[in-house]
C-alpha positions as CSV (number, residue, x, y, z in Angstrom):
1,X,179.3,134.1,142.2
2,X,181.6,132.3,144.6
3,X,185.1,131.6,143.3
4,X,184.7,127.8,143.6
5,X,181.5,127.8,141.6
6,X,183.1,130.0,138.9
7,X,186.1,127.7,138.8
8,X,183.8,124.7,138.3
9,X,182.0,126.6,135.5
10,X,185.3,127.5,133.8
11,X,186.8,124.1,134.2
12,X,183.7,122.5,132.8
13,X,184.0,124.7,129.7
14,X,187.4,123.1,129.1
15,X,185.6,119.8,128.2
16,X,184.1,121.2,125.0
17,X,180.6,121.9,124.0
18,X,179.8,118.3,123.1
19,X,180.4,117.1,126.6
20,X,179.7,120.3,128.6
21,X,178.9,119.4,132.2
22,X,179.6,120.8,135.6
23,X,183.1,119.7,136.7
24,X,183.0,117.1,139.5
25,X,185.0,118.2,142.5
26,X,184.7,114.8,144.2
27,X,186.0,113.1,141.1
28,X,188.8,115.6,140.9
29,X,189.7,114.9,144.5
30,X,189.9,111.2,143.6
31,X,192.0,111.8,140.6
32,X,194.3,114.0,142.6
33,X,194.7,111.3,145.2
34,X,195.6,108.8,142.4
35,X,197.8,110.9,140.2
36,X,199.0,113.9,142.1
37,X,199.3,113.2,145.8
38,X,202.5,111.1,145.6
39,X,204.3,114.4,144.9
40,X,201.9,117.2,145.9
41,X,200.0,117.9,149.2
42,X,196.6,119.5,149.3
43,X,197.4,120.8,152.8
44,X,198.8,124.3,153.3
45,X,202.5,124.5,153.9
46,X,203.2,120.8,153.3
47,X,205.6,120.6,150.4
48,X,206.8,117.2,149.3
49,X,208.6,116.2,146.1
50,X,206.4,118.9,144.5
51,X,204.9,122.0,146.1
52,X,201.8,122.1,148.2
53,X,198.9,122.9,145.9
54,X,196.8,124.4,148.6
55,X,195.7,127.9,147.4
56,X,197.4,127.5,144.0
57,X,194.2,128.3,142.0
58,X,194.3,131.9,140.9
59,X,197.8,132.5,142.1
60,X,201.0,133.1,140.2
61,X,203.1,130.0,139.5
62,X,206.3,129.3,141.5
63,X,205.1,131.3,144.5
64,X,204.6,128.5,147.1
65,X,206.7,129.3,150.1
66,X,209.5,126.8,150.9
67,X,209.7,125.1,147.6
68,X,212.6,125.4,145.1
69,X,211.0,125.9,141.7
70,X,212.7,125.4,138.4
71,X,214.0,128.6,136.7
72,X,211.7,127.7,133.8
73,X,208.6,127.9,136.0
74,X,209.8,131.0,137.8
75,X,210.2,132.8,134.5
76,X,207.0,131.5,132.9
77,X,204.8,134.3,134.3
78,X,201.8,132.0,134.6
79,X,198.8,132.6,136.8
80,X,197.1,129.4,137.7
81,X,193.7,130.0,136.1
82,X,191.5,127.1,134.7
83,X,192.9,127.6,131.2
84,X,196.5,127.8,132.4
85,X,196.1,124.7,134.6
86,X,194.4,122.8,131.8
87,X,197.3,123.5,129.4
88,X,200.0,122.7,132.0
89,X,198.3,119.5,133.2
90,X,197.9,118.3,129.7
91,X,201.6,118.3,129.1
92,X,203.8,120.1,131.7
93,X,207.1,119.8,129.8
94,X,205.6,121.1,126.6
95,X,203.9,124.0,128.3
96,X,206.9,125.0,130.4
97,X,210.1,123.5,128.9
98,X,212.6,122.9,131.6
99,X,210.1,122.4,134.4
100,X,211.2,120.0,137.1
101,X,207.8,118.3,137.1
102,X,208.3,114.8,135.7
103,X,204.6,114.1,135.1
104,X,203.8,113.0,131.6
105,X,200.5,114.8,131.4
106,X,196.8,114.1,131.9
107,X,195.3,113.4,128.4
108,X,191.7,113.4,129.4
109,X,190.1,116.9,129.3
110,X,187.3,115.9,131.6
111,X,189.7,114.6,134.2
112,X,191.7,117.8,134.0
113,X,188.5,119.9,134.5
114,X,187.6,117.8,137.5
115,X,191.1,118.2,139.1
116,X,191.0,121.9,138.4
117,X,187.6,122.2,140.1
118,X,189.1,120.4,143.1
119,X,192.2,122.6,143.2
120,X,189.9,125.6,143.2
121,X,188.4,124.4,146.5
122,X,191.9,124.2,148.2
123,X,192.0,127.6,149.8
124,X,190.8,129.5,152.7
125,X,187.1,130.7,152.4
126,X,186.6,134.3,151.3
127,X,185.7,136.6,154.1
């Protein structure tokens, strides 16, 4: 299965059995634009207040070139999988105490699943 489809399936699983559905990439892109884009770019190499999130899905945390990550995130040893992103997006400061990310968290699990599915699309296509 293609990584994007797998990411959507895993992300959808985060919503719980009662509301299981395929994650909505378009909705995730919209939520990203509303809640994330003020600090994060979806374009490769374009860091802002926060790092570019292009290609972040499936990669180790604190590895985006040209961004000064907090010591807390550097030492967290997180790989940005759907479950790891879900936990971090729900409450970044609780998940990684000392992170520089001032975001208070995304309470809605469905919204998180949609954003995670969108983030999974932000990478170069597999050969």
